[in-house]
C-alpha positions as CSV (number, residue, x, y, z in Angstrom):
1,M,118.2,156.0,114.2
2,V,115.3,154.5,112.4
3,K,112.0,156.0,113.6
4,T,109.5,153.7,115.4
5,N,106.8,154.1,112.8
6,V,109.3,153.0,110.0
7,V,110.2,149.9,112.1
8,K,106.6,149.0,112.5
9,K,105.9,149.4,108.8
10,D,109.0,147.3,108.0
11,I,107.9,144.5,110.4
12,N,104.5,144.4,108.7
13,K,106.2,144.1,105.3
14,I,108.2,141.2,106.7
15,I,105.1,139.5,108.0
16,Q,103.4,139.8,104.6
17,A,106.5,138.5,102.8
18,L,106.7,135.5,105.1
19,Q,103.0,134.7,104.7
20,Q,103.4,134.9,100.9
21,K,106.0,132.1,101.3
22,N,103.4,130.1,103.4
23,I,105.2,130.7,106.6
24,R,102.7,131.1,109.4
25,V,103.8,133.9,111.7
26,N,102.4,133.7,115.3
27,Y,104.1,136.9,116.2
28,I,107.2,139.0,115.9
29,V,109.0,140.3,119.0
30,L,111.0,143.5,118.7
31,Y,113.8,143.5,121.2
32,G,117.1,145.3,121.8
33,S,117.7,149.0,121.6
34,H,114.8,149.8,119.3
35,A,112.3,148.1,121.7
36,K,113.8,150.1,124.6
37,E,113.7,153.3,122.4
38,K,117.4,153.7,123.0
39,A,118.6,153.0,119.4
40,E,121.4,155.0,118.0
41,K,122.2,155.9,114.4
42,D,123.9,152.6,113.6
43,S,121.8,150.3,115.8
44,D,120.4,147.2,114.2
45,I,116.8,146.2,114.5
46,D,116.5,143.0,116.5
47,I,113.4,140.8,115.9
48,A,112.4,137.3,116.8
49,V,110.0,135.6,114.4
50,I,107.9,132.9,116.1
51,S,106.3,130.4,113.8
52,P,105.0,126.8,114.0
53,D,106.9,126.2,110.8
54,F,110.2,126.8,112.5
55,G,112.2,124.5,114.8
56,Q,113.3,121.5,112.8
57,D,116.3,123.2,111.1
58,P,117.2,126.6,112.7
59,L,119.9,127.4,110.0
60,N,117.4,126.8,107.2
61,D,114.7,128.7,109.1
62,S,117.0,131.8,109.2
63,K,118.0,131.4,105.6
64,L,114.3,131.2,104.6
65,V,113.5,134.4,106.4
66,Y,116.4,136.3,105.0
67,K,115.6,135.1,101.5
68,S,112.0,136.2,102.0
69,I,112.9,139.7,103.1
70,F,116.0,140.3,100.9
71,T,114.1,142.1,98.1
72,L,111.8,144.1,100.4
73,D,112.1,147.9,100.6
74,I,113.0,147.9,104.3
75,E,115.8,149.1,106.5
76,P,118.8,146.9,105.7
77,N,119.9,146.4,109.3
78,F,117.4,143.8,110.6
79,D,118.8,141.0,112.7
80,V,116.4,138.1,112.7
81,K,116.2,135.1,115.1
82,T,113.7,132.3,114.4
83,Y,111.8,130.2,116.9
84,S,109.0,127.7,117.0
85,P,106.4,128.6,119.7
86,E,107.6,125.7,121.9
87,E,111.3,126.8,121.6
88,F,110.4,130.4,122.4
89,E,108.3,129.4,125.5
90,K,110.8,126.9,126.8
91,S,113.8,129.0,126.1
92,D,115.8,130.6,129.0
93,H,116.6,133.3,126.4
94,F,116.4,136.9,127.5
95,L,113.6,137.5,125.1
96,C,111.3,135.4,127.3
97,K,112.1,137.2,130.5
98,K,109.2,139.3,131.9
């Protein structure tokens, strides 16, 4: 399992990498087993990246994020979903449940 402080540092690296590509990041949501502090050794790290620059082409949005973080010195097992703020708020996705 990846320690929480490592996940936080890696998320900050992802934010910086995206900003260097002129992607405005409103926020990143950590979800799944790491968010619940129930991650196991092989658990991936699930994040949602919310940006006003996303939403027109979801496949391209994901490719852009993965290309931006590919060369970073971070844990290799990030699973990234991309949303525009409107998509994220309207979504009936489990990430939006309170």
